[in-house]
C-alpha positions as CSV (number, residue, x, y, z in Angstrom):
1,X,-22.5,-33.8,-16.2
2,X,-21.7,-35.1,-12.7
3,X,-18.1,-34.5,-13.4
4,X,-18.8,-30.8,-14.1
5,X,-20.6,-30.5,-10.7
6,X,-17.7,-32.1,-8.9
7,X,-15.3,-29.7,-10.6
8,X,-17.4,-26.6,-9.7
9,X,-17.8,-27.7,-6.1
10,X,-14.1,-28.4,-5.8
11,X,-13.4,-24.9,-7.3
12,X,-15.7,-23.2,-4.8
13,X,-14.2,-25.0,-1.8
14,X,-10.7,-24.1,-2.9
15,X,-11.7,-20.5,-3.5
16,X,-13.2,-20.3,0.0
17,X,-10.1,-21.7,1.6
18,X,-7.9,-19.3,-0.3
19,X,-9.9,-16.3,0.9
20,X,-9.6,-17.3,4.6
21,X,-5.8,-17.4,4.6
22,X,-4.4,-16.8,8.0
23,X,-2.5,-13.6,8.7
24,X,1.2,-13.8,9.0
25,X,2.5,-11.0,11.2
26,X,6.0,-11.7,9.8
27,X,4.9,-10.3,6.5
28,X,4.5,-6.8,7.9
29,X,7.5,-4.6,6.9
30,X,9.0,-2.3,9.5
31,X,11.7,0.3,9.1
32,X,12.8,3.7,10.3
33,X,11.4,5.2,7.1
34,X,8.0,3.5,7.6
35,X,8.0,5.0,11.1
36,X,8.5,8.4,9.6
37,X,5.5,7.8,7.3
38,X,3.5,6.4,10.3
39,X,4.1,9.6,12.3
40,X,1.3,11.3,10.2
41,X,-2.0,11.5,12.1
42,X,-5.4,12.4,10.7
43,X,-8.1,14.8,11.8
44,X,-11.8,14.6,10.9
45,X,-13.2,18.1,10.3
46,X,-16.7,19.4,10.7
47,X,-17.0,19.2,6.9
48,X,-16.2,15.4,7.0
49,X,-12.8,15.9,5.5
50,X,-9.9,13.8,6.7
51,X,-6.9,16.1,6.9
52,X,-3.4,14.9,7.5
53,X,-1.5,16.3,10.4
54,X,2.2,16.3,9.4
55,X,4.7,16.1,12.2
56,X,8.1,17.8,12.2
57,X,9.6,14.3,11.7
58,X,8.1,13.9,8.2
59,X,8.4,17.6,7.2
60,X,12.2,17.2,7.5
61,X,12.0,14.9,4.5
62,X,9.6,16.9,2.3
63,X,11.0,17.6,-1.2
64,X,14.0,15.4,-0.5
65,X,15.1,12.0,-1.7
66,X,13.4,9.2,0.3
67,X,13.6,5.5,-0.1
68,X,11.1,2.9,1.1
69,X,10.7,-0.9,0.8
70,X,7.1,-2.1,0.6
71,X,4.4,-4.2,-1.1
72,X,3.1,-3.0,-4.5
73,X,-0.7,-2.4,-4.3
74,X,-2.0,-1.7,-7.9
75,X,-4.7,0.9,-8.5
76,X,-5.1,-0.1,-12.1
77,X,-5.0,-3.5,-13.8
78,X,-2.0,-4.5,-15.8
79,X,1.3,-6.4,-15.6
80,X,3.3,-3.2,-15.4
81,X,2.6,-0.4,-13.0
82,X,3.7,3.2,-13.0
83,X,1.4,4.7,-10.4
84,X,0.5,2.5,-7.4
85,X,0.2,2.3,-3.6
86,X,3.1,1.0,-1.5
87,X,2.1,-0.7,1.8
88,X,3.6,-2.4,4.8
89,X,1.4,-5.5,4.2
90,X,1.0,-7.6,1.0
91,X,-2.2,-7.4,-0.9
92,X,-3.3,-10.9,-0.1
93,X,-3.8,-10.0,3.6
94,X,-7.2,-8.6,4.4
95,X,-6.8,-5.0,5.5
96,X,-10.3,-4.4,6.6
97,X,-11.2,-7.6,8.5
98,X,-10.0,-6.3,11.9
99,X,-7.0,-8.5,12.4
100,X,-4.2,-6.4,10.9
101,X,-6.0,-3.1,10.7
102,X,-5.4,-0.7,7.8
103,X,-1.7,-0.6,6.9
104,X,0.2,2.6,6.2
105,X,0.0,3.2,2.4
106,X,1.5,5.9,0.2
107,X,1.3,6.8,-3.5
108,X,4.3,6.0,-5.7
109,X,4.8,7.6,-9.1
110,X,7.5,5.9,-11.0
111,X,9.6,7.4,-13.8
112,X,9.2,4.0,-15.6
113,X,6.6,1.3,-15.2
114,X,7.7,-1.7,-13.1
115,X,6.4,-5.3,-13.3
116,X,3.9,-6.3,-10.6
117,X,5.4,-8.4,-7.9
118,X,4.0,-10.0,-4.7
119,X,7.5,-9.6,-3.1
120,X,8.5,-6.3,-1.5
121,X,10.1,-3.8,-3.8
122,X,12.5,-1.0,-2.9
123,X,11.9,2.5,-4.4
124,X,13.6,5.9,-4.1
125,X,12.2,9.3,-5.2
126,X,11.2,12.7,-3.9
127,X,8.8,12.8,-0.9
128,X,5.8,15.1,-1.4
129,X,3.2,16.0,1.2
130,X,-0.3,17.4,0.4
131,X,-2.6,18.9,3.0
132,X,-5.8,17.9,1.2
133,X,-8.7,15.6,2.0
134,X,-7.2,12.1,2.4
135,X,-10.5,10.6,1.4
136,X,-9.7,11.3,-2.3
137,X,-6.0,11.0,-2.6
138,X,-3.1,9.7,-0.4
139,X,-1.5,12.8,1.3
140,X,2.0,11.3,0.9
141,X,3.6,10.6,-2.4
142,X,7.0,9.6,-3.6
143,X,7.4,11.1,-7.1
144,X,9.9,10.4,-9.8
145,X,10.6,7.1,-8.1
146,X,13.1,4.5,-9.4
147,X,13.4,0.9,-8.5
148,X,16.4,0.1,-6.3
149,X,17.8,-3.4,-6.4
């Protein structure tokens, strides 16, 4: 019985240490295409809607082929993902603790499901912009995306 308590305590200590992993600023991805995505600003309306303000920079790429390298952030469980978020930071870094802030994220809709990976992936598809409340759906999507090696 004492052995079981030792195992449980060891598990809890290891879990706590894993959750307090230090941020590695080198993990954040930067590129000209992420700068284009990052040019979008947001406005809070009187109706508490968060509306995207698309700049001319990003509008030039609307409905055109666009490629991006980022970290896969699943929105559903499973080993393979067909619809997911792509971010500039890996999922194991805390987005909301105040150290790295909330990273830029966009929706990716793949033509075929891809296996989950903790390493950055490179995708290419058609960039779509939606001027709807960003509280409910990401305003930037890459549709019909394919994995690029």
